[in-house]
DOLOZA-545409 format. One record per residue: residue in three letters; residue number from 1; x negated, y negated, z negated of N, C-alpha, C in turn. Coordinates in nm, 4 decimals, decimal comma. Atoms other than C-alpha are relative to their C-alpha. Layout:
! residues N
<atom ALA NUM <X Y Z> <X Y Z> <X Y Z>>;
...
END
This chain:
! residues 83
<atom MET 1 <0,0837 -0,0429 -0,1085> <3,3367 3,3627 -1,6367> <-0,1437 -0,0449 -0,0290>>;
<atom PHE 2 <0,1405 0,0295 0,0258> <2,9546 3,3722 -1,6665> <-0,0686 -0,0358 0,1310>>;
<atom TYR 3 <0,0763 0,0407 -0,1173> <2,7422 3,1826 -1,4191> <-0,1482 0,0196 -0,0309>>;
<atom ASN 4 <0,1420 -0,0269 0,0195> <2,3789 3,2766 -1,3749> <-0,0812 -0,1289 0,0236>>;
<atom THR 5 <0,0746 0,1253 -0,0101> <2,2334 2,9306 -1,4360> <-0,0969 -0,0089 -0,1166>>;
<atom PRO 6 <0,0973 0,0101 0,1100> <1,9204 2,8574 -1,6374> <0,0463 -0,0995 -0,1053>>;
<atom MET 7 <-0,0325 0,0917 0,1085> <1,9605 2,6935 -1,9749> <-0,0904 -0,1224 0,0111>>;
<atom ARG 8 <0,0793 0,1223 -0,0015> <1,8414 2,3376 -2,0020> <-0,1026 0,0078 -0,1130>>;
<atom ILE 9 <0,1036 -0,0061 0,1019> <1,5073 2,3331 -2,1828> <-0,0582 -0,1371 -0,0314>>;
<atom ALA 10 <0,0497 0,1351 0,0264> <1,4263 1,9619 -2,1569> <0,0797 -0,0613 -0,1147>>;
<atom LYS 11 <-0,0647 0,0696 0,1114> <1,5037 1,7479 -2,4595> <0,0087 -0,1483 0,0314>>;
<atom THR 12 <-0,0194 0,1433 -0,0175> <1,6377 1,3944 -2,4561> <-0,0573 -0,0723 -0,1210>>;
<atom ILE 13 <0,0554 0,0819 0,1078> <1,4503 1,1334 -2,6585> <0,0362 -0,1455 0,0252>>;
<atom CYS 14 <-0,0201 0,1439 -0,0128> <1,4947 0,7635 -2,7216> <-0,1321 -0,0694 -0,0331>>;
<atom ILE 15 <0,1186 0,0794 0,0288> <1,2103 0,5146 -2,7049> <0,0387 -0,1466 0,0032>>;
<atom THR 16 <-0,0225 0,1437 -0,0069> <1,1906 0,1424 -2,7580> <-0,1175 -0,0638 0,0716>>;
<atom LEU 17 <0,1012 0,0739 -0,0754> <1,0022 -0,0941 -2,5288> <0,0292 -0,1488 -0,0114>>;
<atom PRO 18 <-0,0241 0,1443 -0,0068> <0,9508 -0,4680 -2,5361> <0,0641 -0,0323 0,1355>>;
<atom PRO 19 <-0,0713 0,0313 -0,1248> <1,1697 -0,6341 -2,2697> <-0,0911 -0,0151 0,1219>>;
<atom ASP 20 <0,0876 0,0203 -0,1156> <0,8751 -0,7336 -2,0483> <-0,0579 0,1333 0,0506>>;
<atom LEU 21 <0,0524 -0,1306 -0,0402> <0,7312 -0,3807 -2,0477> <0,1098 0,0830 0,0661>>;
<atom LEU 22 <-0,1127 -0,0716 -0,0595> <1,0747 -0,2348 -1,9728> <0,0229 -0,0466 0,1432>>;
<atom LYS 23 <-0,0204 0,0528 -0,1354> <1,1177 -0,4660 -1,6722> <-0,1082 0,0501 0,0951>>;
<atom LYS 24 <0,1102 -0,0474 -0,0849> <0,7747 -0,3699 -1,5383> <0,0156 0,1481 0,0308>>;
<atom ALA 25 <-0,0190 -0,1437 -0,0213> <0,8475 0,0002 -1,5860> <0,1147 0,0260 0,0973>>;
<atom GLN 26 <-0,1148 -0,0166 -0,0900> <1,1852 -0,0326 -1,4111> <-0,0384 -0,0354 0,1431>>;
<atom LYS 27 <0,0438 0,0390 -0,1343> <1,0260 -0,2141 -1,1169> <-0,0908 0,1059 0,0602>>;
<atom LEU 28 <0,0903 -0,1036 -0,0484> <0,7536 0,0488 -1,0891> <0,0779 0,1254 0,0388>>;
<atom ALA 29 <-0,0812 -0,1191 -0,0300> <1,0060 0,3335 -1,1036> <0,0785 -0,0196 0,1300>>;
<atom ALA 30 <-0,0763 0,0271 -0,1218> <1,2173 0,1690 -0,8345> <-0,0917 0,0000 0,1224>>;
<atom ARG 31 <0,0948 0,0074 -0,1118> <0,9159 0,0984 -0,6134> <-0,0471 0,1397 0,0420>>;
<atom GLU 32 <0,0473 -0,1355 -0,0287> <0,8054 0,4634 -0,6403> <0,1143 0,0996 0,0190>>;
<atom HIS 33 <-0,1194 -0,0841 -0,0173> <1,1620 0,5981 -0,6027> <0,0016 0,1133 -0,1035>>;
<atom ARG 34 <-0,0011 -0,0958 0,1103> <1,1412 0,7700 -0,9432> <0,1052 -0,0416 -0,1014>>;
<atom THR 35 <-0,0834 0,0346 0,1144> <1,3703 0,7898 -1,2404> <-0,0933 -0,0473 -0,1108>>;
<atom MET 36 <0,0806 0,0423 0,1144> <1,2515 0,6361 -1,5646> <-0,0575 0,1236 -0,0700>>;
<atom SER 37 <0,0501 -0,1226 0,0619> <1,2205 0,9894 -1,7033> <-0,1219 0,0529 0,0737>>;
<atom GLU 38 <0,1148 -0,0472 -0,0781> <0,9899 1,0912 -1,4193> <-0,1220 -0,0887 -0,0228>>;
<atom LEU 39 <0,1101 0,0934 0,0214> <0,7806 0,7789 -1,4678> <-0,0683 0,0240 -0,1344>>;
<atom PHE 40 <0,0575 -0,0199 0,1330> <0,7331 0,8379 -1,8405> <-0,0622 0,1386 -0,0156>>;
<atom ARG 41 <0,0627 -0,1324 0,0041> <0,6684 1,2111 -1,7979> <-0,1379 -0,0048 0,0636>>;
<atom GLU 42 <0,1288 0,0109 -0,0677> <0,3913 1,1292 -1,5514> <-0,0986 -0,0816 -0,0831>>;
<atom ALA 43 <0,0882 0,0816 0,0844> <0,2513 0,8606 -1,7823> <-0,0551 0,0822 -0,1165>>;
<atom VAL 44 <0,0447 -0,0838 0,1127> <0,2363 1,1065 -2,0735> <-0,0979 0,1059 0,0500>>;
<atom ARG 45 <0,0932 -0,0989 -0,0553> <0,0745 1,3731 -1,8532> <-0,1362 -0,0634 0,0279>>;
<atom HIS 46 <0,1245 0,0702 -0,0309> <-0,1850 1,1214 -1,7354> <-0,0772 -0,0313 -0,1280>>;
<atom TYR 47 <0,0638 0,0322 0,1278> <-0,2562 1,0089 -2,0907> <-0,0604 0,1241 -0,0643>>;
<atom MET 48 <0,0485 -0,1233 0,0615> <-0,2901 1,3652 -2,2174> <-0,1205 0,0551 0,0761>>;
<atom LYS 49 <0,1125 -0,0466 -0,0809> <-0,5203 1,4584 -1,9279> <-0,1238 -0,0834 -0,0294>>;
<atom GLU 50 <0,1127 0,0878 0,0301> <-0,7400 1,1569 -1,9973> <-0,0564 0,0286 -0,1388>>;
<atom GLU 51 <0,0452 -0,0293 0,1359> <-0,7552 1,2333 -2,3690> <-0,0732 0,1341 -0,0061>>;
<atom ALA 52 <0,0661 -0,1308 -0,0027> <-0,8431 1,5976 -2,3003> <-0,1388 -0,0143 0,0619>>;
<atom GLY 53 <0,1291 0,0232 -0,0630> <-1,1221 1,4800 -2,0721> <-0,0958 -0,0719 -0,0926>>;
<atom ASN 54 <0,0847 0,0722 0,0955> <-1,2503 1,2433 -2,3393> <-0,0525 0,0941 -0,1078>>;
<atom GLU 55 <0,0429 -0,0954 0,1012> <-1,2647 1,5278 -2,5888> <-0,1057 0,0954 0,0547>>;
<atom GLN 56 <0,0929 -0,0953 -0,0590> <-1,4525 1,7533 -2,3468> <-0,1357 -0,0622 0,0304>>;
<atom SER 57 <0,1260 0,0614 -0,0401> <-1,7171 1,5015 -2,2465> <-0,0141 -0,1382 -0,0612>>;
<atom ALA 58 <0,0223 0,1292 0,0646> <-1,8427 1,2218 -2,4691> <-0,0659 -0,0984 0,0955>>;
<atom GLU 59 <0,0676 0,0879 -0,0950> <-2,0422 1,0863 -2,1731> <0,0904 -0,0478 0,1118>>;
<atom ARG 60 <-0,0911 0,0397 -0,1062> <-1,7383 1,0445 -1,9510> <0,0188 -0,1505 -0,0027>>;
<atom ARG 61 <-0,0112 0,1452 -0,0089> <-1,7192 0,6865 -1,8305> <0,1140 -0,0389 0,0934>>;
<atom VAL 62 <-0,1042 0,0575 -0,0842> <-1,4310 0,4848 -1,6917> <-0,0691 -0,0994 0,0924>>;
<atom PRO 63 <0,0630 0,0966 -0,0906> <-1,5218 0,2814 -1,3814> <0,0061 -0,1420 -0,0571>>;
<atom GLU 64 <0,0076 0,1356 0,0537> <-1,6293 -0,0719 -1,4697> <0,1190 -0,0825 0,0475>>;
<atom GLY 65 <-0,1155 0,0841 -0,0319> <-1,3367 -0,3116 -1,4818> <0,1332 0,0710 -0,0124>>;
<atom MET 66 <-0,1241 -0,0755 0,0130> <-1,0808 -0,0343 -1,5274> <0,0111 0,0512 -0,1424>>;
<atom PRO 67 <-0,0121 -0,0448 0,1393> <-0,9612 0,0097 -1,8860> <0,0551 0,1420 -0,0078>>;
<atom SER 68 <-0,0553 -0,1334 0,0229> <-0,8948 0,3584 -2,0171> <0,1360 -0,0145 -0,0678>>;
<atom ALA 69 <-0,1301 0,0030 0,0681> <-0,5511 0,4455 -2,1500> <-0,0202 -0,0260 -0,1484>>;
<atom SER 70 <0,0278 0,0209 0,1422> <-0,7011 0,4609 -2,4987> <-0,0337 -0,1456 -0,0276>>;
<atom GLY 71 <0,0373 0,1402 0,0174> <-0,8515 0,1151 -2,4543> <0,1200 -0,0922 0,0098>>;
<atom VAL 72 <-0,1203 0,0820 -0,0165> <-0,5227 -0,0321 -2,3354> <0,0878 0,0117 -0,1239>>;
<atom ILE 73 <-0,0832 -0,0211 0,1188> <-0,3337 0,1220 -2,6267> <-0,0624 -0,0692 -0,1208>>;
<atom HIS 74 <0,0681 0,0644 0,1124> <-0,5949 0,0023 -2,8754> <0,0170 -0,1517 0,0069>>;
<atom SER 75 <-0,0154 0,1451 -0,0158> <-0,5829 -0,3530 -2,7350> <0,1414 -0,0448 -0,0335>>;
<atom PHE 76 <-0,1395 0,0337 0,0272> <-0,2035 -0,3554 -2,7471> <0,0279 0,0026 -0,1495>>;
<atom ARG 77 <-0,0223 -0,0103 0,1445> <-0,2021 -0,2398 -3,1087> <-0,0680 -0,1131 -0,0742>>;
<atom MET 78 <0,0717 0,1098 0,0639> <-0,4620 -0,5005 -3,2033> <0,0757 -0,1315 0,0181>>;
<atom GLU 79 <-0,0780 0,1203 -0,0254> <-0,2550 -0,7765 -3,0398> <0,1215 -0,0074 -0,0929>>;
<atom LYS 80 <-0,1188 -0,0023 0,0858> <0,0530 -0,6680 -3,2375> <-0,0340 -0,0317 -0,1448>>;
<atom THR 81 <0,0355 0,0240 0,1403> <-0,1306 -0,6746 -3,5705> <-0,0494 -0,1425 -0,0228>>;
<atom GLU 82 <0,0475 0,1376 0,0116> <-0,2753 -1,0207 -3,4985> <0,1137 -0,1000 -0,0057>>;
<atom LYS 83 <-0,1141 0,0935 -0,0059> <0,0702 -1,1761 -3,4499> <0,0633 -0,0200 -0,1344>>;
END
């Protein structure tokens, strides 16, 4: 019997996170009543939107005291290489 249901187009991926980051992400997801998948999808969308904005306008500024996603990622990578 054929049921008229859409095919699943989402793909499953695996990621690794340090334990402290995982705990923070789980707490945030629970606080916002989201699944971990929803949380990470939104994070990727936010990152991509910010990067697209950075490409469109070199003068775009992040409010003082608020790091950009790129800045946070760069700092994290620098910390890892220093260890």
